[in-house]
N, C-alpha and C positions, 0 to 999 in steps of 0.2 A: 505494501500500500503507501509506503514512505518512498518508493521508485517511482510508483507509478503517479502521486502529487510531484514531484519535485519533474518530472516529465511537464506534467500538464500543466505547468508553470516556468518550462525551459529553463530552470535551474539547473545548472551542472552539478551533476552529482558523482561523486567517485563512490562506486560499490564495490567493495574486496571482500569476497566471500573466500574464508578459510574452511580446512573440515576440520572436524570434533578433535581430532589429531592433533593441532596447531601447539606446538609449545609454548611456554610463556616469552620464551626470549622472541620467537620469532614473532609472535601478536605485537609484542611493545614495540618491535623493530618497525613492524606497519605503521604501530600508530605514531612515531615518530617520525615516518615520512611524512605522513599528513601533516603532522604539526608543523613541519619545515614547509611542508608548497603550499609558495603564495597565491593558490588559483584556491584552496579550500579553505573557507573563513569558518567552518563548523564540526563537529565531530561527533557521531552518533556511536557509540559501541552496543548493538544488540545484546541485552541480556537474556535470561542467564548466560553464564559461559558457563562452557566443559567444569565439571566441577572440577580436576588438576590445573585450572589456571588459577592464580590468585585476582582476583576481580580488584580486588580492590587496587590491588601492585598497578592495574592495567587505565582504572579508571585516575588515581593520581599524575600519571603519565599522559593525560591528556593535558593542552596546552589551556591555562584558565579562559584565555579567548576566544579559543574555538571548543569551552564547554557548552552544546547546546545544547543537552537533558541537565542543565546548573545543577550537577553530583558533586563538583567542586566545594574539598572545605570554604573557598572565598564566597562562593557563590551560595551555600547554604548558609554561612556566616551574614552574607551582606543581610539575605533573607529573614534571619531570624532577630539579628538589631536594629531596634526602634534608633529612626533618625541619623542611620548610616549612609552607606553609597548603596545603591540600588543596587542588587546582582545583576550580572551581564547577562544570567537567563533563568528562565526558570523551570520547573522542572513541568514537561510537558503536560504530562496526564492529570497534576494535580492542578495546574493551570487551566485546563480544559474544563476539569468539574465544575469552579467559578464561575468561567465561560458562561457554561452551563446554566447556572444558577442564574444568572444575571441575565441573560436572554427568556427565561423562561419567567420572568419579572419575581423572583424570589429573593428578597432583600434581606441578606444574611442579619445583616447589624440588629447584637440582641438575642438572636438566635439560641439555642441549644443542640451543639454538635457533636456527632458521636461518631470519629472512624476509628474503622475496625481494621487493625493491622496497624502496624511501627516498622516497616519497609523505608530503607534508604530511598527507594524511587517512587512511592505514592504515600504512605502513612504518615510518615513525619513531617516532608513538605505539605502533604495537605492540611495536617495538623496547623500548622503554622501558618497559609494561606487563610485558613477560617479566622485566626486570632487578627490576623491583619485584617480581616475583616468585619471586625468585633462582632465575635461568637465569641461562645463560651463551649471551650472544646475539653473534650474527655476521648483519651485513645486508648481505647480494647483491644486485649490482643489475644490466642490460646491461653494463654495463664491467667486471664482477667476473671475473676470470682461475679456472678451474677449480672453477668452480658444482658441478659435479659431486661431486667430493671430499670441496667443505664440505660438501655436502649429504650426501652419503652418511654423516657423521657425525652426523648429528643425530639426537634424541630426538622434538626438533617442531618440524615445517615449516610456516611457515605463509605462504603463497604470495598476492601482493599484486601480482601483477606485469599488465600492461597487453597483454599478449598471450597466446594459450593454448598449452598443453602444452610449459610451459615446462618443467615437471620432467618427467621421464620417470619412472617405477615401477622402474625397475633400478636410480636412482639411491638409492633409500630403503634404510636398513637395515629387517631385519627388527622387526616391531615398534614404526618411526616411527608417529606421529600425526599427519598431516598437513590440514591446513583450507587449503582454499582458498578466498578471498574475491574472487574475478576473477569479472567477468562479461564472456564474449567468446563473439558468433557461431561457430560453425565450420561448417562445410557438413557434413552427413551425407550417405549414400546413401542412400536409401528402397528398400525388397522391388525397386521396381518399375523401379530403376537412376535413377529422378528427385530431384534434387538438393535439400537444403530445409537447414533450418539449425535 
């Protein structure tokens, strides 16, 4: 989808596809080449990476000026610092959630929000962006006790969990806005009795 969107707006895009067996050194060398390429203004590493790769080291190796995901410590720090510099980039999924709220005429100011998930990609930056929108935010995760009661108080629920069907509809108060950014395959039974996803 990213390649298709780049082509539609005639954006110069370099697609580097590497095998799952790529070494840490090979991957970081690739990132370094892109860091040095003046034609490349932004670098996006498709996550998750294979288990043998140190993901944090790869993300740290991206030049902060080319960190289009907003994952660098400087960008995240600027996002969290009140009165500091603006981050050079925002993590795209959380920024998209805020945009969805605004385009849906949901004013987050003063709302109680719950974010399910604490990942660097969505959960943590999502909670910070909601705070910047003047929400009162609670982050819940797999170790949180009584998630149902916490969710039942929320005006806005953002689900960024790594497992399907983590939130039940009867947990939500009437009128709550729910944004589910998780991508999970779940088996479904078709009319003929066969299973699909």
